[in-house]
PDB file of N, CA, C and O in Angstrom:
ATOM      1  N   MET A   1       1.060  -1.209   0.045  1.00  0.00           N
ATOM      2  CA  MET A   1      -0.094  -0.084   0.159  1.00  0.00           C
ATOM      3  C   MET A   1       0.906   1.381  -0.108  1.00  0.00           C
ATOM      4  O   MET A   1       2.009   1.400   0.439  1.00  0.00           O
ATOM      5  N   SER A   2       0.568   2.316  -0.770  1.00  0.00           N
ATOM      6  CA  SER A   2       1.404   3.392  -0.897  1.00  0.00           C
ATOM      7  C   SER A   2       0.940   4.470   0.112  1.00  0.00           C
ATOM      8  O   SER A   2      -0.217   4.491   0.531  1.00  0.00           O
ATOM      9  N   MET A   3       1.851   5.336   0.473  1.00  0.00           N
ATOM     10  CA  MET A   3       1.526   6.423   1.387  1.00  0.00           C
ATOM     11  C   MET A   3       0.769   7.541   0.587  1.00  0.00           C
ATOM     12  O   MET A   3       1.171   7.866  -0.530  1.00  0.00           O
ATOM     13  N   SER A   4      -0.219   8.072   1.107  1.00  0.00           N
ATOM     14  CA  SER A   4      -0.901   9.366   0.446  1.00  0.00           C
ATOM     15  C   SER A   4      -0.562  10.744   1.099  1.00  0.00           C
ATOM     16  O   SER A   4       0.120  10.772   2.124  1.00  0.00           O
ATOM     17  N   LYS A   5      -0.994  11.799   0.563  1.00  0.00           N
ATOM     18  CA  LYS A   5      -0.779  12.890   0.937  1.00  0.00           C
ATOM     19  C   LYS A   5      -1.135  12.996   2.345  1.00  0.00           C
ATOM     20  O   LYS A   5      -0.409  13.628   3.113  1.00  0.00           O
ATOM     21  N   LYS A   6      -2.217  12.414   2.743  1.00  0.00           N
ATOM     22  CA  LYS A   6      -2.604  12.263   4.130  1.00  0.00           C
ATOM     23  C   LYS A   6      -1.785  11.795   5.054  1.00  0.00           C
ATOM     24  O   LYS A   6      -1.826  12.217   6.210  1.00  0.00           O
ATOM     25  N   ASP A   7      -0.883  10.801   4.624  1.00  0.00           N
ATOM     26  CA  ASP A   7       0.154  10.186   5.403  1.00  0.00           C
ATOM     27  C   ASP A   7       1.302  10.824   5.821  1.00  0.00           C
ATOM     28  O   ASP A   7       1.829  10.759   6.932  1.00  0.00           O
ATOM     29  N   PHE A   8       1.825  11.758   4.363  1.00  0.00           N
ATOM     30  CA  PHE A   8       2.781  12.876   4.697  1.00  0.00           C
ATOM     31  C   PHE A   8       2.548  13.689   5.519  1.00  0.00           C
ATOM     32  O   PHE A   8       3.336  13.903   6.441  1.00  0.00           O
ATOM     33  N   ILE A   9       1.535  14.263   5.392  1.00  0.00           N
ATOM     34  CA  ILE A   9       1.099  15.330   6.563  1.00  0.00           C
ATOM     35  C   ILE A   9       1.033  14.979   7.735  1.00  0.00           C
ATOM     36  O   ILE A   9       1.435  15.705   8.643  1.00  0.00           O
ATOM     37  N   ALA A  10       0.407  13.560   7.971  1.00  0.00           N
ATOM     38  CA  ALA A  10       0.344  13.227   9.418  1.00  0.00           C
ATOM     39  C   ALA A  10       2.046  12.920   9.933  1.00  0.00           C
ATOM     40  O   ALA A  10       2.451  13.173  11.068  1.00  0.00           O
ATOM     41  N   LEU A  11       2.645  12.500   9.149  1.00  0.00           N
ATOM     42  CA  LEU A  11       4.177  12.158   9.483  1.00  0.00           C
ATOM     43  C   LEU A  11       4.571  13.409   9.855  1.00  0.00           C
ATOM     44  O   LEU A  11       5.068  13.574  10.970  1.00  0.00           O
ATOM     45  N   ALA A  12       4.420  14.366   9.051  1.00  0.00           N
ATOM     46  CA  ALA A  12       5.067  15.827   9.417  1.00  0.00           C
ATOM     47  C   ALA A  12       4.402  16.345  10.869  1.00  0.00           C
ATOM     48  O   ALA A  12       5.124  16.903  11.695  1.00  0.00           O
ATOM     49  N   ASP A  13       3.269  16.166  11.069  1.00  0.00           N
ATOM     50  CA  ASP A  13       2.450  16.496  12.125  1.00  0.00           C
ATOM     51  C   ASP A  13       3.416  15.970  13.455  1.00  0.00           C
ATOM     52  O   ASP A  13       3.893  16.717  14.309  1.00  0.00           O
ATOM     53  N   GLU A  14       3.554  14.621  13.393  1.00  0.00           N
ATOM     54  CA  GLU A  14       4.274  14.216  14.485  1.00  0.00           C
ATOM     55  C   GLU A  14       6.057  14.583  14.844  1.00  0.00           C
ATOM     56  O   GLU A  14       6.689  14.590  15.900  1.00  0.00           O
ATOM     57  N   LEU A  15       6.420  14.844  13.504  1.00  0.00           N
ATOM     58  CA  LEU A  15       7.638  15.407  13.621  1.00  0.00           C
ATOM     59  C   LEU A  15       7.945  17.065  13.879  1.00  0.00           C
ATOM     60  O   LEU A  15       9.002  17.410  14.407  1.00  0.00           O
ATOM     61  N   ARG A  16       7.095  17.881  13.529  1.00  0.00           N
ATOM     62  CA  ARG A  16       7.024  19.036  13.739  1.00  0.00           C
ATOM     63  C   ARG A  16       7.378  19.442  15.073  1.00  0.00           C
ATOM     64  O   ARG A  16       8.347  20.201  15.100  1.00  0.00           O
ATOM     65  N   PRO A  17       6.941  19.193  16.031  1.00  0.00           N
ATOM     66  CA  PRO A  17       7.321  19.298  17.519  1.00  0.00           C
ATOM     67  C   PRO A  17       8.972  19.134  17.834  1.00  0.00           C
ATOM     68  O   PRO A  17       9.636  19.697  18.705  1.00  0.00           O
ATOM     69  N   LEU A  18       9.308  18.355  17.017  1.00  0.00           N
ATOM     70  CA  LEU A  18      10.764  17.919  17.323  1.00  0.00           C
ATOM     71  C   LEU A  18      11.603  18.746  16.645  1.00  0.00           C
ATOM     72  O   LEU A  18      12.798  18.758  16.939  1.00  0.00           O
ATOM     73  N   MET A  19      11.127  19.503  15.703  1.00  0.00           N
ATOM     74  CA  MET A  19      11.924  20.567  14.891  1.00  0.00           C
ATOM     75  C   MET A  19      12.292  21.962  15.249  1.00  0.00           C
ATOM     76  O   MET A  19      13.043  22.789  14.730  1.00  0.00           O
ATOM     77  N   LYS A  20      11.336  21.964  16.564  1.00  0.00           N
ATOM     78  CA  LYS A  20      11.348  23.352  17.068  1.00  0.00           C
ATOM     79  C   LYS A  20      12.401  23.712  17.915  1.00  0.00           C
ATOM     80  O   LYS A  20      12.484  24.858  18.354  1.00  0.00           O
ATOM     81  N   ASP A  21      13.219  22.834  18.186  1.00  0.00           N
ATOM     82  CA  ASP A  21      14.366  23.005  19.266  1.00  0.00           C
ATOM     83  C   ASP A  21      15.431  24.037  18.749  1.00  0.00           C
ATOM     84  O   ASP A  21      15.612  24.121  17.534  1.00  0.00           O
ATOM     85  N   GLU A  22      16.048  24.718  19.499  1.00  0.00           N
ATOM     86  CA  GLU A  22      17.201  25.554  19.016  1.00  0.00           C
ATOM     87  C   GLU A  22      18.217  25.073  18.776  1.00  0.00           C
ATOM     88  O   GLU A  22      18.935  25.914  18.235  1.00  0.00           O
ATOM     89  N   ALA A  23      18.838  23.862  18.918  1.00  0.00           N
ATOM     90  CA  ALA A  23      19.700  23.268  18.483  1.00  0.00           C
ATOM     91  C   ALA A  23      20.223  23.298  17.120  1.00  0.00           C
ATOM     92  O   ALA A  23      19.299  23.399  16.313  1.00  0.00           O
ATOM     93  N   PRO A  24      21.423  23.243  16.557  1.00  0.00           N
ATOM     94  CA  PRO A  24      21.630  23.519  15.150  1.00  0.00           C
ATOM     95  C   PRO A  24      20.599  22.537  14.106  1.00  0.00           C
ATOM     96  O   PRO A  24      20.015  22.958  13.108  1.00  0.00           O
ATOM     97  N   TYR A  25      20.560  21.169  14.623  1.00  0.00           N
ATOM     98  CA  TYR A  25      20.072  20.297  13.828  1.00  0.00           C
ATOM     99  C   TYR A  25      18.759  19.874  14.813  1.00  0.00           C
ATOM    100  O   TYR A  25      18.421  18.722  14.540  1.00  0.00           O
ATOM    101  N   SER A  26      18.109  20.335  15.638  1.00  0.00           N
ATOM    102  CA  SER A  26      17.113  19.966  16.250  1.00  0.00           C
ATOM    103  C   SER A  26      17.281  18.431  16.701  1.00  0.00           C
ATOM    104  O   SER A  26      18.368  17.854  16.739  1.00  0.00           O
ATOM    105  N   ARG A  27      16.007  17.840  17.049  1.00  0.00           N
ATOM    106  CA  ARG A  27      16.249  16.338  17.900  1.00  0.00           C
ATOM    107  C   ARG A  27      16.118  15.564  16.602  1.00  0.00           C
ATOM    108  O   ARG A  27      16.539  14.416  16.743  1.00  0.00           O
ATOM    109  N   VAL A  28      15.732  15.789  15.554  1.00  0.00           N
ATOM    110  CA  VAL A  28      15.904  15.305  14.307  1.00  0.00           C
ATOM    111  C   VAL A  28      16.886  15.660  13.211  1.00  0.00           C
ATOM    112  O   VAL A  28      16.693  16.548  12.381  1.00  0.00           O
ATOM    113  N   GLY A  29      17.969  14.878  13.284  1.00  0.00           N
ATOM    114  CA  GLY A  29      18.944  15.404  12.335  1.00  0.00           C
ATOM    115  C   GLY A  29      18.446  15.599  10.989  1.00  0.00           C
ATOM    116  O   GLY A  29      17.312  15.241  10.672  1.00  0.00           O
ATOM    117  N   PRO A  30      19.457  16.293   9.982  1.00  0.00           N
ATOM    118  CA  PRO A  30      18.907  16.329   8.714  1.00  0.00           C
ATOM    119  C   PRO A  30      19.328  15.051   7.686  1.00  0.00           C
ATOM    120  O   PRO A  30      19.087  15.074   6.479  1.00  0.00           O
ATOM    121  N   PHE A  31      19.931  14.049   8.307  1.00  0.00           N
ATOM    122  CA  PHE A  31      20.206  12.838   7.668  1.00  0.00           C
ATOM    123  C   PHE A  31      18.770  11.979   7.849  1.00  0.00           C
ATOM    124  O   PHE A  31      18.526  11.134   6.987  1.00  0.00           O
ATOM    125  N   VAL A  32      18.066  12.124   8.659  1.00  0.00           N
ATOM    126  CA  VAL A  32      16.932  11.560   9.021  1.00  0.00           C
ATOM    127  C   VAL A  32      15.785  11.837   8.119  1.00  0.00           C
ATOM    128  O   VAL A  32      15.009  11.025   7.615  1.00  0.00           O
ATOM    129  N   ILE A  33      15.822  13.353   7.985  1.00  0.00           N
ATOM    130  CA  ILE A  33      14.875  14.001   7.188  1.00  0.00           C
ATOM    131  C   ILE A  33      15.058  13.349   5.600  1.00  0.00           C
ATOM    132  O   ILE A  33      14.167  12.904   4.877  1.00  0.00           O
ATOM    133  N   ASP A  34      16.482  13.451   5.333  1.00  0.00           N
ATOM    134  CA  ASP A  34      16.724  13.017   3.764  1.00  0.00           C
ATOM    135  C   ASP A  34      16.404  11.435   3.607  1.00  0.00           C
ATOM    136  O   ASP A  34      15.793  10.979   2.640  1.00  0.00           O
ATOM    137  N   ALA A  35      16.820  10.783   4.514  1.00  0.00           N
ATOM    138  CA  ALA A  35      16.251   9.290   4.325  1.00  0.00           C
ATOM    139  C   ALA A  35      14.647   9.119   4.332  1.00  0.00           C
ATOM    140  O   ALA A  35      14.160   8.186   3.694  1.00  0.00           O
ATOM    141  N   LEU A  36      13.776  10.061   5.089  1.00  0.00           N
ATOM    142  CA  LEU A  36      12.477   9.926   5.074  1.00  0.00           C
ATOM    143  C   LEU A  36      11.902  10.364   3.738  1.00  0.00           C
ATOM    144  O   LEU A  36      10.925   9.799   3.247  1.00  0.00           O
ATOM    145  N   CYS A  37      12.569  11.450   3.123  1.00  0.00           N
ATOM    146  CA  CYS A  37      12.236  11.766   1.732  1.00  0.00           C
ATOM    147  C   CYS A  37      12.484  10.983   0.874  1.00  0.00           C
ATOM    148  O   CYS A  37      11.650  10.799  -0.013  1.00  0.00           O
ATOM    149  N   ARG A  38      13.860  10.198   0.876  1.00  0.00           N
ATOM    150  CA  ARG A  38      14.185   9.117  -0.177  1.00  0.00           C
ATOM    151  C   ARG A  38      12.906   8.076   0.030  1.00  0.00           C
ATOM    152  O   ARG A  38      12.207   7.717  -0.917  1.00  0.00           O
ATOM    153  N   PHE A  39      12.737   7.720   1.146  1.00  0.00           N
ATOM    154  CA  PHE A  39      11.632   6.488   1.127  1.00  0.00           C
ATOM    155  C   PHE A  39      10.085   7.069   0.699  1.00  0.00           C
ATOM    156  O   PHE A  39       9.256   6.406   0.075  1.00  0.00           O
ATOM    157  N   MET A  40       9.918   8.298   1.124  1.00  0.00           N
ATOM    158  CA  MET A  40       8.359   8.581   0.589  1.00  0.00           C
ATOM    159  C   MET A  40       8.412   8.849  -0.767  1.00  0.00           C
ATOM    160  O   MET A  40       7.309   8.925  -1.308  1.00  0.00           O
ATOM    161  N   ARG A  41       9.394   9.016  -1.478  1.00  0.00           N
ATOM    162  CA  ARG A  41       9.543   9.242  -2.960  1.00  0.00           C
ATOM    163  C   ARG A  41       9.385   7.793  -3.516  1.00  0.00           C
ATOM    164  O   ARG A  41       9.013   7.604  -4.674  1.00  0.00           O
ATOM    165  N   THR A  42       9.637   6.921  -2.781  1.00  0.00           N
ATOM    166  CA  THR A  42       9.344   5.622  -3.432  1.00  0.00           C
ATOM    167  C   THR A  42       8.043   4.911  -3.229  1.00  0.00           C
ATOM    168  O   THR A  42       7.623   3.879  -3.752  1.00  0.00           O
ATOM    169  N   GLN A  43       7.516   5.695  -2.363  1.00  0.00           N
ATOM    170  CA  GLN A  43       5.924   4.951  -1.899  1.00  0.00           C
ATOM    171  C   GLN A  43       5.161   5.992  -2.902  1.00  0.00           C
ATOM    172  O   GLN A  43       4.133   5.480  -3.346  1.00  0.00           O
ATOM    173  N   ASN A  44       5.366   7.159  -3.316  1.00  0.00           N
ATOM    174  CA  ASN A  44       4.401   7.910  -4.033  1.00  0.00           C
ATOM    175  C   ASN A  44       5.106   8.743  -5.131  1.00  0.00           C
ATOM    176  O   ASN A  44       5.755   9.727  -4.777  1.00  0.00           O
ATOM    177  N   ALA A  45       5.032   8.457  -6.270  1.00  0.00           N
ATOM    178  CA  ALA A  45       5.506   9.295  -7.194  1.00  0.00           C
ATOM    179  C   ALA A  45       5.315  10.849  -7.182  1.00  0.00           C
ATOM    180  O   ALA A  45       6.017  11.653  -7.796  1.00  0.00           O
ATOM    181  N   ASN A  46       4.257  11.130  -6.387  1.00  0.00           N
ATOM    182  CA  ASN A  46       3.575  12.630  -6.489  1.00  0.00           C
ATOM    183  C   ASN A  46       4.206  13.395  -5.345  1.00  0.00           C
ATOM    184  O   ASN A  46       3.969  14.594  -5.205  1.00  0.00           O
ATOM    185  N   PHE A  47       4.944  12.782  -4.586  1.00  0.00           N
ATOM    186  CA  PHE A  47       5.237  13.240  -3.306  1.00  0.00           C
ATOM    187  C   PHE A  47       6.076  14.681  -3.548  1.00  0.00           C
ATOM    188  O   PHE A  47       6.933  14.723  -4.430  1.00  0.00           O
ATOM    189  N   LYS A  48       5.862  15.538  -2.942  1.00  0.00           N
ATOM    190  CA  LYS A  48       6.221  17.072  -3.307  1.00  0.00           C
ATOM    191  C   LYS A  48       7.175  17.409  -2.047  1.00  0.00           C
ATOM    192  O   LYS A  48       6.828  18.100  -1.089  1.00  0.00           O
ATOM    193  N   GLU A  49       8.384  16.826  -2.207  1.00  0.00           N
ATOM    194  CA  GLU A  49       9.465  16.946  -1.190  1.00  0.00           C
ATOM    195  C   GLU A  49       9.794  18.329  -0.566  1.00  0.00           C
ATOM    196  O   GLU A  49       9.972  18.513   0.638  1.00  0.00           O
ATOM    197  N   ASP A  50       9.868  19.512  -1.775  1.00  0.00           N
ATOM    198  CA  ASP A  50       9.747  20.788  -1.231  1.00  0.00           C
ATOM    199  C   ASP A  50       8.928  21.415  -0.511  1.00  0.00           C
ATOM    200  O   ASP A  50       9.268  22.347   0.217  1.00  0.00           O
ATOM    201  N   ARG A  51       7.600  20.933  -0.635  1.00  0.00           N
ATOM    202  CA  ARG A  51       6.574  21.580   0.116  1.00  0.00           C
ATOM    203  C   ARG A  51       6.549  20.634   1.202  1.00  0.00           C
ATOM    204  O   ARG A  51       5.946  21.158   2.140  1.00  0.00           O
ATOM    205  N   TRP A  52       6.976  19.359   1.518  1.00  0.00           N
ATOM    206  CA  TRP A  52       6.709  18.694   2.637  1.00  0.00           C
ATOM    207  C   TRP A  52       7.886  19.332   3.767  1.00  0.00           C
ATOM    208  O   TRP A  52       7.603  19.666   4.917  1.00  0.00           O
ATOM    209  N   ARG A  53       9.162  19.408   3.192  1.00  0.00           N
ATOM    210  CA  ARG A  53      10.005  20.053   3.848  1.00  0.00           C
ATOM    211  C   ARG A  53       9.573  21.723   4.510  1.00  0.00           C
ATOM    212  O   ARG A  53       9.913  22.279   5.555  1.00  0.00           O
ATOM    213  N   ALA A  54       8.916  22.054   3.665  1.00  0.00           N
ATOM    214  CA  ALA A  54       8.577  23.776   3.916  1.00  0.00           C
ATOM    215  C   ALA A  54       7.423  23.458   5.361  1.00  0.00           C
ATOM    216  O   ALA A  54       7.571  23.975   6.468  1.00  0.00           O
ATOM    217  N   TYR A  55       6.398  22.574   5.011  1.00  0.00           N
ATOM    218  CA  TYR A  55       5.434  22.457   6.024  1.00  0.00           C
ATOM    219  C   TYR A  55       6.202  21.742   7.556  1.00  0.00           C
ATOM    220  O   TYR A  55       5.848  22.122   8.672  1.00  0.00           O
ATOM    221  N   LEU A  56       7.076  20.874   7.382  1.00  0.00           N
ATOM    222  CA  LEU A  56       7.856  20.568   8.499  1.00  0.00           C
ATOM    223  C   LEU A  56       8.686  21.672   9.279  1.00  0.00           C
ATOM    224  O   LEU A  56       8.835  21.596  10.499  1.00  0.00           O
ATOM    225  N   ALA A  57       9.264  22.790   8.453  1.00  0.00           N
ATOM    226  CA  ALA A  57       9.722  23.616   9.083  1.00  0.00           C
ATOM    227  C   ALA A  57       8.987  24.939   9.321  1.00  0.00           C
ATOM    228  O   ALA A  57       9.590  25.963   9.643  1.00  0.00           O
ATOM    229  N   GLY A  58       7.889  24.887   9.179  1.00  0.00           N
ATOM    230  CA  GLY A  58       6.628  25.621   9.665  1.00  0.00           C
ATOM    231  C   GLY A  58       6.546  26.786   8.741  1.00  0.00           C
ATOM    232  O   GLY A  58       6.154  27.877   9.155  1.00  0.00           O
ATOM    233  N   LYS A  59       6.932  26.577   7.394  1.00  0.00           N
ATOM    234  CA  LYS A  59       6.966  27.607   6.416  1.00  0.00           C
ATOM    235  C   LYS A  59       5.659  28.119   5.806  1.00  0.00           C
ATOM    236  O   LYS A  59       5.300  29.273   5.574  1.00  0.00           O
ATOM    237  N   CYS A  60       5.032  26.923   5.606  1.00  0.00           N
ATOM    238  CA  CYS A  60       3.693  26.828   5.038  1.00  0.00           C
ATOM    239  C   CYS A  60       2.856  25.722   5.552  1.00  0.00           C
ATOM    240  O   CYS A  60       3.302  24.772   6.196  1.00  0.00           O
ATOM    241  N   GLY A  61       1.362  25.938   5.166  1.00  0.00           N
ATOM    242  CA  GLY A  61       0.480  25.132   5.759  1.00  0.00           C
ATOM    243  C   GLY A  61       0.404  23.670   5.312  1.00  0.00           C
ATOM    244  O   GLY A  61       1.311  23.450   4.509  1.00  0.00           O
ATOM    245  N   PRO A  62      -0.268  22.714   5.518  1.00  0.00           N
ATOM    246  CA  PRO A  62       0.022  21.253   5.043  1.00  0.00           C
ATOM    247  C   PRO A  62      -0.403  21.146   3.484  1.00  0.00           C
ATOM    248  O   PRO A  62      -0.106  20.121   2.869  1.00  0.00           O
ATOM    249  N   ASN A  63      -1.098  22.202   2.839  1.00  0.00           N
ATOM    250  CA  ASN A  63      -1.241  21.690   1.451  1.00  0.00           C
ATOM    251  C   ASN A  63      -0.295  23.010   0.731  1.00  0.00           C
ATOM    252  O   ASN A  63      -0.551  23.340  -0.427  1.00  0.00           O
ATOM    253  N   GLY A  64       0.580  23.577   1.357  1.00  0.00           N
ATOM    254  CA  GLY A  64       1.506  24.304   0.706  1.00  0.00           C
ATOM    255  C   GLY A  64       1.122  25.692   0.777  1.00  0.00           C
ATOM    256  O   GLY A  64       1.909  26.462   0.226  1.00  0.00           O
ATOM    257  N   GLY A  65       0.147  26.179   1.296  1.00  0.00           N
ATOM    258  CA  GLY A  65      -0.354  27.710   1.157  1.00  0.00           C
ATOM    259  C   GLY A  65       0.100  28.454   2.446  1.00  0.00           C
ATOM    260  O   GLY A  65       1.123  27.976   2.935  1.00  0.00           O
ATOM    261  N   GLU A  66      -0.316  29.285   2.960  1.00  0.00           N
ATOM    262  CA  GLU A  66      -0.174  30.132   3.818  1.00  0.00           C
ATOM    263  C   GLU A  66      -0.624  29.595   5.146  1.00  0.00           C
ATOM    264  O   GLU A  66      -1.647  28.910   5.152  1.00  0.00           O
ATOM    265  N   LEU A  67       0.076  29.841   6.385  1.00  0.00           N
ATOM    266  CA  LEU A  67       0.005  29.404   7.565  1.00  0.00           C
ATOM    267  C   LEU A  67      -1.583  30.080   8.144  1.00  0.00           C
ATOM    268  O   LEU A  67      -1.975  29.842   9.286  1.00  0.00           O
TER     269      LEU A  67
END
């Protein structure tokens, strides 16, 4: 079963609190995010990595729009 947009958003929602630390790489290192993105691309060809990373960083809403 492939992951859907809904699954990607749910995963980001779980990770977002961990990304708010003041430490340089927060509690989740960039290598973990890179690995997750590689995996999610294999699960769904329509995965929008840039949008997902922006949502994870709190720069946009879950659908890519304003917060």
